[in-house]
C-alpha positions in Angstrom: -1.2 -37.8 22.1 0.2 -35.7 24.9 -2.3 -33.7 26.9 -2.1 -30.7 29.2 -2.4 -33.1 32.1 0.8 -34.8 31.0 2.6 -31.4 30.9 1.3 -30.5 34.4 2.4 -33.9 35.8 5.9 -33.8 34.4 6.4 -30.1 35.3 5.1 -30.7 38.8 2.5 -28.0 38.7 -1.3 -27.8 38.5 -3.2 -27.8 35.2 -4.4 -24.2 36.1 -0.7 -23.2 36.3 0.1 -24.7 32.9 -3.0 -22.9 31.5 -1.8 -19.6 32.9 1.6 -20.0 31.3 0.0 -20.7 27.9 -2.3 -17.6 28.3 0.6 -15.3 29.2 -0.5 -14.6 32.8 1.8 -12.6 35.0 0.7 -14.7 38.0 3.4 -17.3 37.3 7.1 -17.0 38.3 9.7 -16.9 35.6 11.2 -20.2 36.8 7.9 -22.0 36.6 7.1 -20.5 33.2 10.5 -21.7 31.9 10.0 -25.2 33.3 6.5 -25.5 31.8 7.7 -24.4 28.4 10.6 -26.8 28.5 8.4 -29.7 29.4 6.0 -28.7 26.6 8.8 -28.8 24.1 10.2 -32.1 25.4 6.8 -33.7 25.2 6.0 -32.1 21.9 2.7 -30.8 23.2 0.7 -28.4 21.0 -1.5 -26.1 23.1 -5.2 -26.1 21.9 -5.8 -22.5 20.7 -9.6 -23.0 20.6 -9.6 -24.1 24.2 -7.4 -21.1 25.1 -9.9 -18.8 23.4 -12.7 -20.0 25.6 -10.6 -19.2 28.7 -9.2 -15.8 27.7 -11.9 -14.6 25.3 -9.0 -13.8 22.9 -8.1 -15.6 19.7 -4.5 -14.2 19.4 -5.5 -13.7 15.7 -5.8 -10.5 13.7 -8.1 -10.2 10.7 -6.9 -8.6 7.5 -9.3 -7.5 4.7 -7.6 -6.1 1.6 -9.1 -5.2 -1.8 -6.8 -7.6 -3.6 -4.2 -10.2 -2.6 -2.4 -10.2 -6.0 0.6 -8.0 -6.8 3.7 -6.8 -5.1 2.1 -3.9 -3.2 -0.4 -6.1 -1.4 2.1 -8.9 -0.8 4.3 -6.4 0.9 1.5 -5.1 3.1 0.7 -8.6 4.1 4.4 -9.3 4.8 4.6 -6.3 7.1 1.4 -7.3 8.9 2.5 -10.9 9.3 6.0 -10.1 10.7 4.7 -7.5 13.2 1.9 -9.9 14.3 4.2 -12.8 14.9 6.6 -10.6 16.9 3.7 -10.0 19.2 2.7 -13.7 19.2 -0.3 -13.2 17.0 -1.4 -15.0 13.9 -3.3 -13.4 10.9 -6.4 -14.4 9.0 -6.4 -12.8 5.5 -9.2 -12.3 3.0 -9.9 -10.2 -0.1 -12.9 -7.9 -0.4 -12.5 -7.6 -4.2 -13.1 -3.9 -3.9 -16.9 -4.3 -3.4 -18.9 -3.2 -0.3 -20.8 -6.4 -0.3 -17.7 -8.5 -0.2 -16.2 -6.3 2.5 -19.1 -6.9 4.8 -19.2 -10.6 3.9 -15.5 -11.0 4.7 -15.9 -9.2 8.1 -18.9 -11.5 9.0 -16.8 -14.6 8.4 -14.2 -13.3 10.7 -16.6 -12.6 13.6 -15.5 -14.6 16.6 -12.3 -15.7 14.9 -10.2 -12.5 15.3 -9.5 -10.0 18.1 -9.4 -7.0 15.7 -9.4 -6.1 12.0 -7.0 -4.3 9.7 -8.9 -3.2 6.7 -8.3 -1.4 3.4 -11.5 0.0 1.8 -10.8 2.9 -0.5 -13.8 2.7 -2.8 -16.8 4.9 -3.0 -19.9 3.5 -1.2 -18.0 1.7 1.5 -18.5 4.3 4.3 -21.7 2.8 5.7 -20.3 -0.7 5.6 -17.2 0.4 7.4 -19.3 2.0 10.1 -21.2 -1.3 10.5 -18.0 -3.3 10.8 -16.5 -0.8 13.3 -19.5 -1.4 15.6 -18.4 -5.0 16.0 -14.6 -5.0 15.7 -11.7 -2.9 16.8 -10.6 -1.7 13.4 -7.6 0.0 11.9 -8.2 1.4 8.4 -5.3 1.5 5.9 -5.5 4.4 3.4 -9.1 5.3 4.1 -11.0 7.8 1.9 -11.9 9.8 5.1 -10.3 9.6 8.5 -12.6 9.0 11.4 -12.1 9.6 15.1 -14.0 6.4 15.9 -11.1 4.2 14.6 -7.4 4.5 14.0 -6.1 4.9 10.5 -2.9 5.1 8.4 -3.2 7.1 5.2 -0.7 7.2 2.3 0.2 10.7 1.2 -1.2 10.0 -2.3 -1.7 13.6 -3.2 1.8 14.7 -2.2 3.4 11.9 -4.0 1.6 12.5 -7.3 2.2 16.2 -7.1 5.9 15.7 -6.6 6.1 13.3 -9.5 4.3 15.6 -12.0 6.1 18.7 -10.8 9.4 16.9 -11.4 8.4 16.2 -15.0 7.3 19.9 -15.4 10.6 21.1 -14.0 12.4 18.9 -16.6 10.5 20.8 -19.2 7.5 18.6 -20.0 4.2 20.3 -20.8 2.2 17.5 -22.3 2.0 14.9 -19.6 -0.5 12.1 -19.9 -1.9 10.4 -16.8 -3.1 6.8 -16.7 -5.7 7.0 -13.9 -6.8 4.4 -11.4 -10.3 2.9 -11.3 -13.3 5.3 -10.9 -14.4 5.7 -7.3 -11.1 4.6 -5.8 -9.8 6.9 -3.1 -6.1 6.4 -4.0 -6.8 7.0 -7.6 -8.7 10.2 -6.9 -6.0 11.7 -4.7 -3.3 10.9 -7.3 -5.4 12.5 -10.0 -5.9 15.5 -7.8 -2.1 15.8 -7.3 -1.5 15.5 -11.1 -4.0 18.4 -11.8 -2.7 20.6 -8.9 0.9 20.3 -10.1 -0.2 22.0 -13.4 -2.2 24.6 -11.6 0.5 25.6 -9.2 3.0 25.9 -12.0 0.7 28.1 -14.0 0.0 25.5 -16.7 -3.1 24.0 -18.2 -3.6 20.3 -18.2 -5.4 18.7 -21.1 -8.4 16.5 -20.1 -7.8 14.4 -23.3 -4.5 13.2 -21.7 -6.3 11.8 -18.6 -6.7 8.2 -19.6 -8.8 5.5 -17.9 -7.0 2.8 -16.0 -7.7 0.0 -13.5 -4.3 -0.4 -11.7 -3.4 -3.4 -13.9 -0.7 -3.6 -16.6 -3.1 -4.0 -19.5 -4.7 -0.6 -18.9 -1.3 1.1 -19.1 -0.7 -0.6 -22.4 -4.2 0.3 -23.6 -3.6 4.0 -22.7 -0.5 4.2 -24.9 -2.4 2.6 -27.8 -5.3 5.1 -27.3 -2.9 8.0 -27.9 -0.9 6.3 -30.7 -3.3 7.7 -33.4 -2.9 11.3 -32.2 -1.0 13.8 -34.4 1.1 14.9 -31.4 1.9 12.5 -28.6 2.6 13.5 -25.0 6.3 13.9 -24.0 5.7 12.1 -20.7 3.4 9.6 -18.9 2.5 9.5 -15.2 0.8 6.2 -14.3 -1.1 6.0 -11.0 0.7 2.8 -10.1 3.8 0.9 -11.2 1.8 -2.0 -12.7 0.2 0.4 -15.2 3.6 2.1 -15.7 4.9 -1.3 -16.7 2.1 -1.6 -19.3 3.0 1.9 -20.5 6.6 0.9 -21.1 5.5 -2.2 -23.0 3.2 -0.2 -25.2 5.8 2.4 -26.0 8.2 -0.4 -26.9 5.7 -1.9 -29.3 5.3 1.6 -31.0 9.1 1.8 -31.4 9.5 4.6 -28.9 12.5 4.8 -26.7 12.3 5.5 -23.0 13.6 8.0 -21.9 14.9 9.5 -25.2 11.4 9.8 -26.8 9.0 9.7 -23.9 9.4 9.9 -20.1 7.5 7.5 -17.8 6.9 7.8 -14.0 4.9 5.4 -11.8 3.7 5.2 -8.2 4.3 2.7 -5.4 8.0 1.6 -6.1 7.2 -2.1 -6.2 10.2 -4.4 -6.1 10.5 -4.9 -9.9 10.5 -1.1 -10.6 14.3 -0.7 -10.3 14.9 -3.7 -12.5 12.8 -2.6 -15.5 14.5 -1.4 -18.6 15.0 1.5 -18.0 14.7 1.5 -14.2 11.4 3.2 -13.4 11.2 6.7 -11.8 8.4 6.3 -9.3 6.9 7.4 -6.0 7.9 5.2 -3.1 5.3 4.0 -0.7 6.7 1.6 2.0 3.9 -1.0 1.8 5.7 -3.2 4.4 5.8 -0.4 6.9 2.1 0.4 6.2 1.2 -3.2 7.2 3.5 -3.1 10.2 2.1 0.2 11.5 -1.4 -1.2 11.1 -0.6 -4.1 13.5 1.1 -1.8 16.1 -1.9 0.6 16.0 -4.5 -2.2 16.3 -2.7 -3.9 19.2 -2.5 -0.5 21.0 -6.2 -0.1 20.4 -7.0 -3.6 21.7 -5.0 -2.8 24.9 -7.0 0.4 25.5 -10.4 -0.2 23.9 -12.0 2.6 26.0 -9.6 5.2 24.8 -11.7 7.7 22.8 -8.7 9.1 20.9 -7.6 7.1 17.8 -4.4 7.8 16.0 -4.5 9.1 12.5 -1.2 8.5 10.9 0.1 9.6 7.4 2.7 7.5 5.6 5.0 9.6 3.4 5.2 9.1 -0.4 8.6 10.0 -1.7 9.8 10.5 -5.3 12.5 8.1 -6.4 14.3 9.4 -9.5 15.7 6.8 -11.9 16.4 6.7 -15.6 12.9 6.5 -17.1 12.0 10.2 -16.7 14.8 11.8 -18.8 12.8 12.2 -22.1 15.5 14.0 -24.1 19.3 13.9 -23.8 21.0 17.0 -22.4 23.3 17.2 -25.5 20.3 17.7 -27.8 18.8 20.3 -25.5 22.1 22.2 -25.3 22.6 22.1 -29.0 19.1 23.5 -29.7 19.6 26.3 -27.2 23.0 27.3 -28.6 21.3 27.6 -32.0 18.8 30.0 -30.5 15.8 27.6 -30.8 13.6 26.6 -27.9 12.3 23.1 -27.8 8.5 22.9 -28.2 6.9 22.7 -24.7 10.2 23.4 -23.0 10.9 26.3 -20.6 14.1 28.3 -20.7 14.2 28.1 -16.9 15.4 24.5 -17.2 18.7 25.3 -18.9 20.7 24.4 -15.9 19.1 21.0 -15.3 20.5 17.7 -16.3 18.2 14.8 -16.9 18.3 12.0 -14.3 
C-alpha cells in the first residue's frame, strides 16, 4: 500500500511538504502542489483523514441534525447541504433527531470530535435549553428555528407569510369555509403556518371556524384522516389548506374516496412545493420553499462562522415562501359562477367582489 513517504520520494519533496499540500497550506508553490497531487493520483494514494485531523485540528466534515430523513423536503435539504459542502472540500455526517430534545442532544454528542460545525433543525417546543447546550460546544447554524438568537446564525423560512398568502388567495377566490390540516403540536413551522391561516381571516374581516382546524402530523395519513373527520358534517368546507404537501396529498386521496372532484367540488392548497406536487392529479397549488437553497445557505453560513469564530455578529436570514398557483385551487368553474350571477343569485359563501376573477 502506498504511503505518504512514497509520494514524497517520487515528488522529490519532504513529507512535511506533502502534508502541507494535503492540508491546503498556502506555504507551498503552485508548481509543487500540482506535482504532489499528480504523484498522488498516479500512485493511487489515499490521504489519511484521521491523521490530517490530528495535524490541523479540523475534520473537514460538517454535522447535520434534522428532525427526519424521510420525505422529499428533507432529502432536498440534505442535497443542498451535500453539494455546497463538497464544493468547499467538506464531507457531511447526517443524523436524525426524531423531533425529540433527548435525541437532539444524543445526536450532537455522537458528533463531538467528528465534525467542525453543526447544521441543525430543531423546531419543537422544549428544545431551547438543549440547543443552548449544543451551541456551547459547536459552531452551529440553525435551520428554521423557533426563535432567532444572536449567539448563532440561522436561516428561517417565512412560514407565516407563505400560509397567509395561500389562505388569502383562497379567500379572494371566494372561499369562506376553509379547513386547515395543522402540523404536529409544539412544532414551530406548524404554529407559524396556523398563525398565517388565522390572520388571513382576520385581515379580510372574516371569522375562521375552530371546528375546521384539524389535527395533523405532516404525514399523508393525517391529511386523509382530516377529510374523513369532516365527511359526516352536514356542510363540508369549500377548500382545504394543508400545512405541508404530504398532508395535502392525503387530502386529495380522501376527497377522491368520497367521490369529490378537485377542483370542481373542493379546492386544495399545500405547503413546501415538493417535487411530486406538480405531477399530482390535479397539480397542487402550494407554497414553494426552496429546501435545496435552505441547505446550501446553511453550509455557506457555517463555513463563514468557522472562518471567523470570534465575530460576535451572527447572520439571521429569512428564506422566502412563495405561492405557486396550479389547478387544485379552482373549486368551482367560472361558467357556473357567471350563470349564477346573471340569474341574480349569489353563491353561498362567495363575495360579489370576485366577479372579475377567473379560477386558476
